[in-house]
N, C-alpha and C positions, 0 to 999 in steps of 0.2 A: 501532426507530430508522429514521428516514427517510434518503433518499439524501444530503440536504444535511448532515445530522449525520455521516454516515459520511465524506463528503468532507472535512469540517472536521477530524475526528480524524486522517484519513490525512495531510492536508496538515500538521497539527501535528507528526506524526512526522517528516516530511521537513524541517520548519523546525528542530525541536529536536534531533533525533538525527543529521541528516545535514548540517546547516548550510546548507540551501538558503534562498534568499530567496524572497519572494513574486512573483518575476518569471517563474514558470513556470506554464504552463496545465495544466488538468486532463487534457488529451489529450497533453501533451508526454511523449515516451518518456524514462524516467529511467535504467533499468538498461542497456538496449541501446545507449544513446548515451554511457554513461560518466558521466552527471551524478551518479548514485549508484552506488557500487561494490558488488560481490558480498558484501563483508563485512557490509554493512548488511542483507542478506536475513535472517539469523538474528535480528537485532534486530527487524526488521519482523514476522517470524513470531511472536515472543514478544508484541510489541505488539498485533497483531491478535487473537491468541488470548485475551489477557487483557482487552482492551477490548471485544471483540465476543462473547466466549464461544463461539468456534468452534474446531474442531480442524483443523489444517492438516497434511496428509500430504506426504511427499517428492514424490509425483506431482503435488500442487497447485502446487509451486514452479516456475513457468515464466514466461517473458515474457508469455505469453498472459493470465496472471492478475495479474502484479505489475508490469508495465512502465509503468504510468501511474496517476494518481489515478482516472481513468475506469474502467480495467480492475480496479483494486482495489475500487472501489465495487461494481461488478457482481459480482465474486468474493465479497465479504463478504455481499452481499445473498443470493446463491445458497446460500452456506454456512449462512446464518442460518435458512433455511427449514426 
């Protein structure tokens, strides 16, 4: 799966599960700014694991990996290798 496909699926999660509109950019901080709340992290982990076939550990769950579409795309790409 290429980076554009990963970004599309990640953005779909934020639209469908978090109620965000498409007026946020891929580099916009989502969790640290409160745009998305911490309760959505578990949903996001399940979504990423099921859609990308990756295993996410508690150590993986950080702002450095999860705080934007850009960061999530990079994280999924690394975990998929």
